[in-house]
FIPA-166806 format. One record per residue (C-alpha): chain; x negated, y, z negated; residue number from 0; residue in three letters. Coordinates in steps of 0.05 Angstrom, whole numbers. Layout:
<nodes>
NODE/bavex/xx/yy/zz/tise/zavex
NODE/A/X/Y/Z/NUM/ALA
...
</nodes>
This chain:
<nodes>
NODE/bavex/xx/yy/zz/tise/zavex
NODE/A/-3/4/-9/0/UNK
NODE/A/-30/53/-9/1/UNK
NODE/A/-61/71/41/2/UNK
NODE/A/-11/134/57/3/UNK
NODE/A/-8/151/-22/4/UNK
NODE/A/-82/149/-27/5/UNK
NODE/A/-82/202/27/6/UNK
NODE/A/-14/239/-7/7/UNK
NODE/A/-26/322/1/8/UNK
NODE/A/47/363/-28/9/UNK
NODE/A/80/375/10/10/UNK
NODE/A/100/450/-24/11/UNK
NODE/A/50/508/-14/12/UNK
NODE/A/11/500/-79/13/UNK
NODE/A/26/566/-126/14/UNK
NODE/A/-28/617/-143/15/UNK
NODE/A/11/654/-205/16/UNK
NODE/A/43/623/-259/17/UNK
NODE/A/103/652/-304/18/UNK
NODE/A/70/674/-381/19/UNK
NODE/A/52/638/-446/20/UNK
NODE/A/89/681/-506/21/UNK
NODE/A/108/606/-554/22/UNK
NODE/A/89/616/-615/23/UNK
NODE/A/32/576/-645/24/UNK
NODE/A/51/534/-705/25/UNK
NODE/A/-8/487/-699/26/UNK
NODE/A/-77/492/-667/27/UNK
NODE/A/-139/466/-655/28/UNK
NODE/A/-210/498/-653/29/UNK
NODE/A/-276/457/-629/30/UNK
NODE/A/-312/507/-671/31/UNK
NODE/A/-314/564/-711/32/UNK
NODE/A/-359/599/-664/33/UNK
NODE/A/-317/668/-631/34/UNK
NODE/A/-296/666/-553/35/UNK
NODE/A/-366/680/-504/36/UNK
NODE/A/-336/743/-492/37/UNK
NODE/A/-271/793/-512/38/UNK
NODE/A/-214/776/-468/39/UNK
NODE/A/-157/821/-430/40/UNK
NODE/A/-97/826/-425/41/UNK
NODE/A/-111/778/-362/42/UNK
NODE/A/-150/729/-405/43/UNK
NODE/A/-210/749/-369/44/UNK
NODE/A/-274/760/-395/45/UNK
NODE/A/-301/825/-359/46/UNK
NODE/A/-333/884/-379/47/UNK
NODE/A/-342/949/-333/48/UNK
NODE/A/-301/922/-254/49/UNK
NODE/A/-296/859/-224/50/UNK
NODE/A/-283/789/-249/51/UNK
NODE/A/-330/780/-317/52/UNK
NODE/A/-364/717/-332/53/UNK
NODE/A/-314/678/-371/54/UNK
NODE/A/-231/668/-358/55/UNK
NODE/A/-183/635/-400/56/UNK
NODE/A/-150/568/-362/57/UNK
NODE/A/-87/558/-388/58/UNK
NODE/A/-77/487/-396/59/UNK
NODE/A/3/463/-406/60/UNK
NODE/A/20/395/-420/61/UNK
NODE/A/64/334/-442/62/UNK
NODE/A/66/260/-424/63/UNK
NODE/A/114/203/-440/64/UNK
NODE/A/185/243/-413/65/UNK
NODE/A/215/170/-394/66/UNK
NODE/A/267/207/-351/67/UNK
NODE/A/287/239/-411/68/UNK
NODE/A/332/300/-368/69/UNK
NODE/A/387/309/-427/70/UNK
NODE/A/367/318/-495/71/UNK
NODE/A/358/254/-533/72/UNK
NODE/A/400/238/-577/73/UNK
NODE/A/389/218/-648/74/UNK
NODE/A/332/206/-688/75/UNK
NODE/A/296/208/-599/76/UNK
NODE/A/307/270/-599/77/UNK
NODE/A/288/311/-669/78/UNK
NODE/A/206/315/-683/79/UNK
NODE/A/185/316/-767/80/UNK
NODE/A/146/390/-773/81/UNK
NODE/A/101/391/-833/82/UNK
NODE/A/121/455/-886/83/UNK
NODE/A/69/511/-918/84/UNK
NODE/A/95/474/-988/85/UNK
NODE/A/75/410/-962/86/UNK
NODE/A/147/384/-948/87/UNK
NODE/A/166/367/-886/88/UNK
NODE/A/228/382/-833/89/UNK
NODE/A/263/348/-782/90/UNK
NODE/A/271/387/-717/91/UNK
NODE/A/318/376/-654/92/UNK
NODE/A/279/378/-597/93/UNK
NODE/A/277/363/-516/94/UNK
NODE/A/324/367/-460/95/UNK
NODE/A/289/378/-387/96/UNK
NODE/A/338/454/-391/97/UNK
NODE/A/296/467/-447/98/UNK
NODE/A/225/441/-426/99/UNK
NODE/A/230/475/-374/100/UNK
NODE/A/244/549/-409/101/UNK
NODE/A/209/535/-457/102/UNK
NODE/A/136/524/-405/103/UNK
NODE/A/160/579/-356/104/UNK
NODE/A/147/623/-408/105/UNK
NODE/A/94/601/-437/106/UNK
NODE/A/55/624/-366/107/UNK
NODE/A/97/682/-352/108/UNK
NODE/A/39/742/-337/109/UNK
NODE/A/-15/682/-345/110/UNK
NODE/A/-40/670/-270/111/UNK
NODE/A/-94/622/-283/112/UNK
NODE/A/-52/569/-305/113/UNK
NODE/A/-39/492/-288/114/UNK
NODE/A/13/436/-316/115/UNK
NODE/A/-14/371/-329/116/UNK
NODE/A/25/310/-359/117/UNK
NODE/A/-9/246/-382/118/UNK
NODE/A/39/182/-352/119/UNK
NODE/A/103/153/-366/120/UNK
NODE/A/141/209/-328/121/UNK
NODE/A/194/146/-315/122/UNK
NODE/A/214/79/-336/123/UNK
NODE/A/255/64/-389/124/UNK
NODE/A/294/118/-364/125/UNK
NODE/A/368/137/-393/126/UNK
NODE/A/426/125/-339/127/UNK
NODE/A/428/184/-312/128/UNK
NODE/A/350/185/-285/129/UNK
NODE/A/349/106/-287/130/UNK
NODE/A/414/88/-248/131/UNK
NODE/A/373/123/-192/132/UNK
NODE/A/309/96/-193/133/UNK
NODE/A/281/155/-229/134/UNK
NODE/A/289/198/-167/135/UNK
NODE/A/330/247/-209/136/UNK
NODE/A/267/255/-259/137/UNK
NODE/A/225/268/-200/138/UNK
NODE/A/265/327/-170/139/UNK
NODE/A/271/355/-239/140/UNK
NODE/A/192/356/-253/141/UNK
NODE/A/187/392/-179/142/UNK
NODE/A/233/441/-199/143/UNK
NODE/A/179/449/-265/144/UNK
NODE/A/125/460/-218/145/UNK
NODE/A/77/396/-246/146/UNK
NODE/A/22/399/-226/147/UNK
NODE/A/-14/334/-232/148/UNK
NODE/A/3/264/-268/149/UNK
NODE/A/-34/209/-294/150/UNK
NODE/A/7/135/-285/151/UNK
NODE/A/27/112/-337/152/UNK
NODE/A/46/32/-342/153/UNK
NODE/A/118/48/-344/154/UNK
NODE/A/113/78/-275/155/UNK
NODE/A/96/-1/-248/156/UNK
NODE/A/156/-24/-288/157/UNK
NODE/A/183/-29/-204/158/UNK
NODE/A/125/-43/-169/159/UNK
NODE/A/67/-18/-130/160/UNK
NODE/A/123/2/-74/161/UNK
NODE/A/166/34/-122/162/UNK
NODE/A/102/87/-145/163/UNK
NODE/A/95/91/-76/164/UNK
NODE/A/169/111/-58/165/UNK
NODE/A/163/169/-120/166/UNK
NODE/A/111/192/-101/167/UNK
NODE/A/108/200/-22/168/UNK
NODE/A/185/205/-15/169/UNK
NODE/A/247/161/26/170/UNK
NODE/A/309/125/4/171/UNK
NODE/A/310/64/-38/172/UNK
NODE/A/297/-3/8/173/UNK
NODE/A/358/-32/-24/174/UNK
NODE/A/414/21/-47/175/UNK
NODE/A/395/66/-2/176/UNK
NODE/A/410/156/-4/177/UNK
NODE/A/446/176/-59/178/UNK
NODE/A/460/234/-25/179/UNK
NODE/A/465/268/31/180/UNK
NODE/A/399/287/31/181/UNK
NODE/A/335/247/41/182/UNK
NODE/A/297/227/-22/183/UNK
NODE/A/232/271/-18/184/UNK
NODE/A/177/242/-70/185/UNK
NODE/A/139/278/-109/186/UNK
NODE/A/105/351/-103/187/UNK
NODE/A/54/334/-150/188/UNK
NODE/A/3/282/-141/189/UNK
NODE/A/-7/216/-181/190/UNK
NODE/A/-69/200/-206/191/UNK
NODE/A/-81/132/-218/192/UNK
NODE/A/-161/117/-210/193/UNK
NODE/A/-172/58/-254/194/UNK
NODE/A/-110/10/-209/195/UNK
NODE/A/-147/-25/-156/196/UNK
NODE/A/-110/-62/-99/197/UNK
NODE/A/-136/-128/-107/198/UNK
NODE/A/-138/-135/-29/199/UNK
NODE/A/-186/-72/-10/200/UNK
NODE/A/-216/-50/-89/201/UNK
NODE/A/-193/16/-61/202/UNK
NODE/A/-154/59/-115/203/UNK
NODE/A/-76/49/-100/204/UNK
NODE/A/-60/129/-106/205/UNK
NODE/A/-109/191/-118/206/UNK
NODE/A/-163/192/-175/207/UNK
NODE/A/-179/248/-180/208/UNK
NODE/A/-146/323/-162/209/UNK
NODE/A/-176/400/-171/210/UNK
NODE/A/-141/460/-183/211/UNK
NODE/A/-177/525/-152/212/UNK
NODE/A/-146/589/-162/213/UNK
NODE/A/-191/656/-138/214/UNK
NODE/A/-264/616/-148/215/UNK
NODE/A/-250/575/-213/216/UNK
NODE/A/-246/498/-212/217/UNK
NODE/A/-216/448/-245/218/UNK
NODE/A/-217/372/-229/219/UNK
NODE/A/-166/323/-259/220/UNK
NODE/A/-175/240/-269/221/UNK
NODE/A/-117/206/-284/222/UNK
NODE/A/-127/126/-313/223/UNK
NODE/A/-76/91/-347/224/UNK
NODE/A/-90/32/-400/225/UNK
NODE/A/-139/-28/-370/226/UNK
NODE/A/-87/-68/-419/227/UNK
NODE/A/-22/-53/-374/228/UNK
NODE/A/-9/-120/-349/229/UNK
NODE/A/4/-144/-419/230/UNK
NODE/A/47/-90/-422/231/UNK
NODE/A/88/-97/-354/232/UNK
NODE/A/123/-159/-322/233/UNK
NODE/A/90/-195/-276/234/UNK
NODE/A/119/-173/-214/235/UNK
NODE/A/113/-96/-232/236/UNK
NODE/A/38/-107/-224/237/UNK
NODE/A/32/-159/-173/238/UNK
NODE/A/-43/-147/-131/239/UNK
NODE/A/-56/-92/-180/240/UNK
NODE/A/-121/-96/-217/241/UNK
NODE/A/-134/-44/-268/242/UNK
NODE/A/-201/-34/-298/243/UNK
NODE/A/-237/-4/-354/244/UNK
NODE/A/-214/66/-378/245/UNK
NODE/A/-286/100/-392/246/UNK
NODE/A/-328/64/-336/247/UNK
NODE/A/-273/94/-289/248/UNK
NODE/A/-271/161/-310/249/UNK
NODE/A/-351/157/-318/250/UNK
NODE/A/-355/136/-242/251/UNK
NODE/A/-305/205/-220/252/UNK
NODE/A/-331/247/-270/253/UNK
NODE/A/-397/228/-228/254/UNK
NODE/A/-360/239/-157/255/UNK
NODE/A/-326/314/-174/256/UNK
NODE/A/-397/339/-205/257/UNK
NODE/A/-431/311/-137/258/UNK
NODE/A/-371/357/-108/259/UNK
NODE/A/-384/421/-150/260/UNK
NODE/A/-334/416/-202/261/UNK
NODE/A/-361/419/-261/262/UNK
NODE/A/-296/440/-313/263/UNK
NODE/A/-262/359/-325/264/UNK
NODE/A/-199/338/-359/265/UNK
NODE/A/-170/271/-356/266/UNK
NODE/A/-109/244/-359/267/UNK
NODE/A/-111/185/-397/268/UNK
NODE/A/-45/146/-409/269/UNK
NODE/A/-70/109/-481/270/UNK
NODE/A/-66/137/-545/271/UNK
NODE/A/-78/147/-619/272/UNK
NODE/A/-44/143/-687/273/UNK
NODE/A/-52/202/-727/274/UNK
NODE/A/-48/208/-807/275/UNK
NODE/A/15/229/-819/276/UNK
NODE/A/73/238/-757/277/UNK
NODE/A/73/315/-777/278/UNK
NODE/A/70/341/-699/279/UNK
NODE/A/23/401/-732/280/UNK
NODE/A/-8/363/-778/281/UNK
NODE/A/-88/383/-777/282/UNK
NODE/A/-109/315/-753/283/UNK
NODE/A/-181/348/-762/284/UNK
NODE/A/-174/341/-828/285/UNK
NODE/A/-218/330/-865/286/UNK
NODE/A/-269/320/-821/287/UNK
NODE/A/-266/316/-744/288/UNK
NODE/A/-232/257/-709/289/UNK
NODE/A/-211/233/-783/290/UNK
NODE/A/-148/237/-770/291/UNK
NODE/A/-133/197/-705/292/UNK
NODE/A/-139/121/-698/293/UNK
NODE/A/-133/76/-645/294/UNK
NODE/A/-156/55/-576/295/UNK
NODE/A/-168/136/-555/296/UNK
NODE/A/-214/146/-610/297/UNK
NODE/A/-261/96/-582/298/UNK
NODE/A/-241/127/-507/299/UNK
NODE/A/-261/194/-533/300/UNK
NODE/A/-322/180/-571/301/UNK
NODE/A/-348/135/-500/302/UNK
NODE/A/-327/188/-441/303/UNK
NODE/A/-389/214/-409/304/UNK
NODE/A/-388/292/-433/305/UNK
NODE/A/-381/315/-369/306/UNK
NODE/A/-299/313/-384/307/UNK
NODE/A/-289/373/-427/308/UNK
NODE/A/-208/358/-454/309/UNK
NODE/A/-175/302/-456/310/UNK
NODE/A/-92/290/-447/311/UNK
NODE/A/-75/229/-466/312/UNK
NODE/A/-7/189/-479/313/UNK
NODE/A/32/125/-485/314/UNK
NODE/A/31/120/-566/315/UNK
NODE/A/83/171/-566/316/UNK
NODE/A/58/207/-634/317/UNK
NODE/A/34/278/-628/318/UNK
NODE/A/-36/307/-644/319/UNK
NODE/A/-87/347/-630/320/UNK
NODE/A/-156/324/-648/321/UNK
NODE/A/-227/338/-630/322/UNK
NODE/A/-269/290/-628/323/UNK
NODE/A/-341/289/-613/324/UNK
NODE/A/-361/264/-550/325/UNK
NODE/A/-435/210/-536/326/UNK
NODE/A/-477/269/-537/327/UNK
NODE/A/-442/284/-605/328/UNK
NODE/A/-408/360/-578/329/UNK
NODE/A/-331/358/-606/330/UNK
NODE/A/-276/348/-547/331/UNK
NODE/A/-201/368/-563/332/UNK
NODE/A/-163/307/-542/333/UNK
NODE/A/-83/312/-532/334/UNK
NODE/A/-13/278/-546/335/UNK
NODE/A/57/323/-546/336/UNK
NODE/A/95/262/-565/337/UNK
NODE/A/152/242/-527/338/UNK
NODE/A/215/256/-485/339/UNK
NODE/A/201/334/-469/340/UNK
NODE/A/196/337/-545/341/UNK
NODE/A/135/385/-541/342/UNK
NODE/A/94/409/-485/343/UNK
NODE/A/19/433/-516/344/UNK
NODE/A/-19/499/-487/345/UNK
NODE/A/-92/481/-485/346/UNK
NODE/A/-137/556/-476/347/UNK
NODE/A/-202/523/-438/348/UNK
NODE/A/-256/580/-420/349/UNK
NODE/A/-278/571/-363/350/UNK
NODE/A/-353/591/-350/351/UNK
NODE/A/-365/632/-274/352/UNK
NODE/A/-439/623/-280/353/UNK
NODE/A/-446/547/-282/354/UNK
NODE/A/-377/526/-262/355/UNK
NODE/A/-356/495/-330/356/UNK
NODE/A/-320/505/-401/357/UNK
NODE/A/-354/536/-457/358/UNK
NODE/A/-322/483/-504/359/UNK
NODE/A/-341/529/-564/360/UNK
NODE/A/-284/579/-542/361/UNK
NODE/A/-231/510/-534/362/UNK
NODE/A/-162/514/-570/363/UNK
NODE/A/-98/482/-576/364/UNK
NODE/A/-33/477/-607/365/UNK
NODE/A/34/433/-597/366/UNK
NODE/A/91/476/-591/367/UNK
NODE/A/167/446/-608/368/UNK
NODE/A/208/451/-536/369/UNK
NODE/A/270/479/-590/370/UNK
NODE/A/345/480/-566/371/UNK
NODE/A/350/555/-579/372/UNK
NODE/A/328/577/-513/373/UNK
NODE/A/373/593/-460/374/UNK
NODE/A/381/531/-411/375/UNK
NODE/A/349/540/-343/376/UNK
NODE/A/410/546/-304/377/UNK
NODE/A/370/505/-238/378/UNK
NODE/A/358/446/-289/379/UNK
NODE/A/429/453/-316/380/UNK
NODE/A/451/441/-237/381/UNK
NODE/A/410/389/-222/382/UNK
NODE/A/431/345/-288/383/UNK
NODE/A/513/380/-269/384/UNK
NODE/A/501/346/-199/385/UNK
NODE/A/478/262/-219/386/UNK
NODE/A/525/270/-286/387/UNK
NODE/A/585/276/-233/388/UNK
NODE/A/547/206/-187/389/UNK
NODE/A/544/171/-250/390/UNK
NODE/A/604/192/-286/391/UNK
NODE/A/643/129/-265/392/UNK
NODE/A/595/84/-288/393/UNK
NODE/A/569/113/-350/394/UNK
NODE/A/631/137/-386/395/UNK
NODE/A/660/67/-400/396/UNK
NODE/A/664/49/-467/397/UNK
NODE/A/646/-21/-483/398/UNK
NODE/A/650/-17/-563/399/UNK
NODE/A/652/13/-626/400/UNK
NODE/A/605/17/-683/401/UNK
NODE/A/622/59/-752/402/UNK
NODE/A/566/95/-759/403/UNK
NODE/A/487/105/-730/404/UNK
NODE/A/453/47/-712/405/UNK
NODE/A/375/65/-719/406/UNK
NODE/A/315/31/-690/407/UNK
NODE/A/259/59/-738/408/UNK
NODE/A/231/15/-782/409/UNK
NODE/A/193/-53/-796/410/UNK
NODE/A/266/-84/-775/411/UNK
NODE/A/312/-43/-739/412/UNK
NODE/A/388/-49/-753/413/UNK
NODE/A/393/-36/-674/414/UNK
NODE/A/337/-96/-668/415/UNK
NODE/A/386/-143/-702/416/UNK
NODE/A/440/-125/-674/417/UNK
NODE/A/406/-135/-606/418/UNK
NODE/A/377/-195/-631/419/UNK
NODE/A/451/-221/-648/420/UNK
NODE/A/477/-211/-572/421/UNK
NODE/A/420/-249/-543/422/UNK
NODE/A/438/-314/-599/423/UNK
NODE/A/511/-304/-581/424/UNK
NODE/A/494/-305/-504/425/UNK
NODE/A/455/-358/-502/426/UNK
NODE/A/499/-391/-535/427/UNK
NODE/A/549/-384/-476/428/UNK
NODE/A/498/-413/-422/429/UNK
NODE/A/469/-480/-483/430/UNK
NODE/A/511/-485/-539/431/UNK
NODE/A/439/-515/-560/432/UNK
NODE/A/408/-451/-579/433/UNK
NODE/A/379/-436/-640/434/UNK
NODE/A/352/-365/-654/435/UNK
NODE/A/331/-305/-611/436/UNK
NODE/A/272/-251/-613/437/UNK
NODE/A/277/-181/-587/438/UNK
NODE/A/216/-138/-577/439/UNK
NODE/A/222/-71/-604/440/UNK
NODE/A/188/-38/-557/441/UNK
NODE/A/249/-52/-504/442/UNK
NODE/A/292/-17/-550/443/UNK
NODE/A/290/50/-527/444/UNK
NODE/A/340/90/-574/445/UNK
NODE/A/383/83/-628/446/UNK
NODE/A/463/79/-622/447/UNK
NODE/A/491/143/-651/448/UNK
NODE/A/559/150/-674/449/UNK
NODE/A/570/221/-653/450/UNK
NODE/A/607/223/-591/451/UNK
NODE/A/550/242/-526/452/UNK
NODE/A/605/265/-482/453/UNK
NODE/A/690/262/-494/454/UNK
NODE/A/686/189/-506/455/UNK
NODE/A/706/202/-577/456/UNK
NODE/A/656/194/-645/457/UNK
NODE/A/638/111/-653/458/UNK
NODE/A/651/94/-577/459/UNK
NODE/A/590/70/-555/460/UNK
NODE/A/587/66/-469/461/UNK
NODE/A/549/41/-416/462/UNK
NODE/A/520/108/-415/463/UNK
NODE/A/497/100/-485/464/UNK
NODE/A/482/26/-472/465/UNK
NODE/A/430/36/-416/466/UNK
NODE/A/393/83/-448/467/UNK
NODE/A/386/29/-515/468/UNK
NODE/A/354/-27/-458/469/UNK
NODE/A/334/-4/-388/470/UNK
NODE/A/292/-43/-365/471/UNK
NODE/A/336/-99/-324/472/UNK
NODE/A/308/-164/-352/473/UNK
NODE/A/344/-225/-367/474/UNK
NODE/A/359/-262/-417/475/UNK
NODE/A/321/-334/-413/476/UNK
NODE/A/327/-384/-456/477/UNK
NODE/A/264/-439/-464/478/UNK
NODE/A/234/-492/-513/479/UNK
NODE/A/187/-486/-554/480/UNK
NODE/A/167/-541/-620/481/UNK
NODE/A/162/-508/-693/482/UNK
NODE/A/95/-507/-689/483/UNK
NODE/A/102/-462/-625/484/UNK
NODE/A/146/-409/-670/485/UNK
NODE/A/106/-402/-724/486/UNK
NODE/A/50/-386/-684/487/UNK
NODE/A/96/-331/-636/488/UNK
NODE/A/119/-308/-698/489/UNK
NODE/A/33/-301/-719/490/UNK
NODE/A/11/-271/-655/491/UNK
NODE/A/51/-210/-673/492/UNK
NODE/A/0/-195/-726/493/UNK
NODE/A/-63/-224/-694/494/UNK
NODE/A/-96/-219/-632/495/UNK
NODE/A/-79/-160/-575/496/UNK
NODE/A/-28/-143/-633/497/UNK
NODE/A/-71/-147/-695/498/UNK
NODE/A/-85/-68/-696/499/UNK
NODE/A/-20/-48/-677/500/UNK
NODE/A/32/-104/-695/501/UNK
NODE/A/91/-120/-650/502/UNK
NODE/A/143/-141/-700/503/UNK
NODE/A/188/-173/-659/504/UNK
NODE/A/277/-175/-674/505/UNK
NODE/A/295/-234/-709/506/UNK
NODE/A/374/-263/-704/507/UNK
NODE/A/408/-276/-755/508/UNK
NODE/A/391/-349/-788/509/UNK
NODE/A/313/-337/-785/510/UNK
NODE/A/289/-306/-832/511/UNK
NODE/A/201/-303/-873/512/UNK
NODE/A/169/-250/-901/513/UNK
NODE/A/115/-208/-875/514/UNK
NODE/A/55/-190/-919/515/UNK
NODE/A/26/-127/-899/516/UNK
NODE/A/-29/-126/-950/517/UNK
NODE/A/-59/-193/-921/518/UNK
NODE/A/-102/-186/-851/519/UNK
NODE/A/-93/-211/-787/520/UNK
NODE/A/-50/-275/-776/521/UNK
NODE/A/-48/-289/-843/522/UNK
NODE/A/6/-235/-850/523/UNK
NODE/A/60/-276/-826/524/UNK
NODE/A/72/-325/-895/525/UNK
NODE/A/88/-385/-857/526/UNK
NODE/A/112/-429/-911/527/UNK
NODE/A/166/-380/-924/528/UNK
NODE/A/190/-375/-853/529/UNK
NODE/A/270/-409/-851/530/UNK
NODE/A/319/-414/-797/531/UNK
NODE/A/390/-433/-827/532/UNK
NODE/A/351/-441/-900/533/UNK
NODE/A/314/-487/-874/534/UNK
NODE/A/232/-491/-868/535/UNK
NODE/A/217/-496/-789/536/UNK
NODE/A/193/-577/-770/537/UNK
NODE/A/140/-558/-736/538/UNK
NODE/A/147/-627/-694/539/UNK
NODE/A/214/-603/-678/540/UNK
NODE/A/251/-569/-619/541/UNK
NODE/A/276/-504/-621/542/UNK
NODE/A/317/-458/-566/543/UNK
NODE/A/298/-394/-560/544/UNK
NODE/A/331/-343/-522/545/UNK
NODE/A/287/-276/-509/546/UNK
NODE/A/290/-223/-448/547/UNK
NODE/A/250/-247/-384/548/UNK
NODE/A/191/-213/-413/549/UNK
NODE/A/177/-236/-479/550/UNK
NODE/A/191/-303/-443/551/UNK
NODE/A/130/-294/-396/552/UNK
NODE/A/78/-278/-453/553/UNK
NODE/A/96/-210/-443/554/UNK
NODE/A/69/-160/-510/555/UNK
NODE/A/15/-207/-533/556/UNK
NODE/A/55/-261/-535/557/UNK
NODE/A/20/-323/-495/558/UNK
NODE/A/67/-382/-535/559/UNK
NODE/A/126/-341/-506/560/UNK
NODE/A/110/-361/-443/561/UNK
NODE/A/88/-428/-456/562/UNK
NODE/A/161/-447/-463/563/UNK
NODE/A/189/-505/-438/564/UNK
NODE/A/263/-516/-400/565/UNK
NODE/A/270/-448/-374/566/UNK
NODE/A/347/-428/-357/567/UNK
NODE/A/346/-347/-332/568/UNK
NODE/A/411/-320/-343/569/UNK
NODE/A/448/-245/-335/570/UNK
NODE/A/409/-178/-353/571/UNK
NODE/A/410/-164/-429/572/UNK
NODE/A/454/-103/-426/573/UNK
NODE/A/499/-155/-405/574/UNK
NODE/A/489/-187/-459/575/UNK
NODE/A/494/-136/-512/576/UNK
NODE/A/548/-105/-472/577/UNK
NODE/A/591/-169/-477/578/UNK
NODE/A/576/-176/-555/579/UNK
NODE/A/593/-111/-570/580/UNK
NODE/A/670/-119/-529/581/UNK
NODE/A/684/-195/-569/582/UNK
NODE/A/662/-156/-630/583/UNK
NODE/A/686/-88/-645/584/UNK
NODE/A/744/-46/-635/585/UNK
NODE/A/777/18/-633/586/UNK
NODE/A/805/-15/-710/587/UNK
NODE/A/743/-59/-730/588/UNK
NODE/A/685/-15/-698/589/UNK
NODE/A/613/-57/-720/590/UNK
NODE/A/574/-34/-782/591/UNK
NODE/A/508/-26/-777/592/UNK
NODE/A/468/-94/-794/593/UNK
NODE/A/431/-87/-865/594/UNK
NODE/A/363/-103/-828/595/UNK
NODE/A/344/-148/-884/596/UNK
NODE/A/319/-213/-847/597/UNK
NODE/A/241/-193/-867/598/UNK
NODE/A/220/-197/-928/599/UNK
NODE/A/156/-148/-922/600/UNK
NODE/A/99/-128/-971/601/UNK
NODE/A/68/-76/-969/602/UNK
</nodes>
């Protein structure tokens, strides 16, 4: 594929001036206490008498993991935690493309040197408004948002390389055709995929890098996704592709850019970390540089060549603005803006015209909340209204009733229990011998909220809301496992690739066990505590297990799930949820949030 994708050029004429930045800085990180190389005037140009000065401030606005959330996300998915001066925290409603557009446009206002970049997962796992139309609405919104460049993320591969190429280059969907009277034009911005290679040609699937230029200022961008993408995407989605090491790839293309005379370089990395606090304005650099963040991005940042001046990251849906020393020991900015369009990052890169490089001691960065107290961008409102009209006949259909919010948060979540129970019920409708169901937490994309999202009324679950919870169209598959394999599956939640960041499977009614987080590795699952309907798991017995096709294929670091036998492929997982809600709830007798008491957690 991808010769055409590799050579893609944006259709629209690149803007040379941008609109400004007057958003209030709520959290700020600075690489050093050193002052700017020279005082800056109003347009960010550090000059003496007449003509451009040596130093020019370049504004870098960035965000990540939008996941097609055009409308304001519901419940906890639409809030951020803010640290208060007295040490307490509060939550702030955030997100929605109408508000994100307003915030970014205000941030650019008056700033002639402004770039907008993203860290991947712009699409995929999207709510119905975008996902129903294979994310064409989100690409259209990002074009209107004047996004300049983004890396690919793992979710850009959910529907495979050909569909990603269509999002980049345009054209109507190969099976569903055109959704409107006009052919889909594709993205005006380049997707960068430096470490994703076509296995046949060994060449990057899409452009590996892109250079922003304005009045002699040049900033290069290299885009990569996490090397482990094949472990968290269906095998069909990454068929024919090879994913290479992030650090080696960034270093390779940094040299390419240097040879082209581009010395100011930003890496867009769809891999992330875990800050010590969930508050978006937490001081990540306290008590010392890098101490506030752990996880894969910390290792990447410590090893990427010093030629790279900043890293815009994503994937973990965390918020942070941190400085982490590069291999030369020089502090370097590493940022992430949470997810779902709830935050954006405003970074000032001070460009040295004499060297063509970034004066790193002057780099400043801050995360800002996409609050909903600003005017909605009218063009985004029109876009949402247009696509909502097309989606309404499908999305507004009631599929069930709930008596309160059913959250997805926690080691074991009420919504996780509900989905696992729905898959168990579906499994038994296909094979009465089905014993239990397992659900991956990453496949649960949003909570079910009691408050009405539209005109359906409180407590009504619509198809659109169900789609937002489970948008992947995985099938519910049945497989046989021995008791020993089942025990091993539970241990894989906290060992192997999942040891550093456990993935605790959500379990159906009847399965119980103890998770001891004071221990390490596989020992965190207390094997002799595992019970099914009160009886210990028999290692020699056979158990029939329902799970989605992604898990059944060994995804998310569960290779033992891929080793099951006698597979039966069923309907999609949203159908299973819909059938369960319809059969077990009514307006007079809604489903109550499950207690989430199947896993006993020791901390």
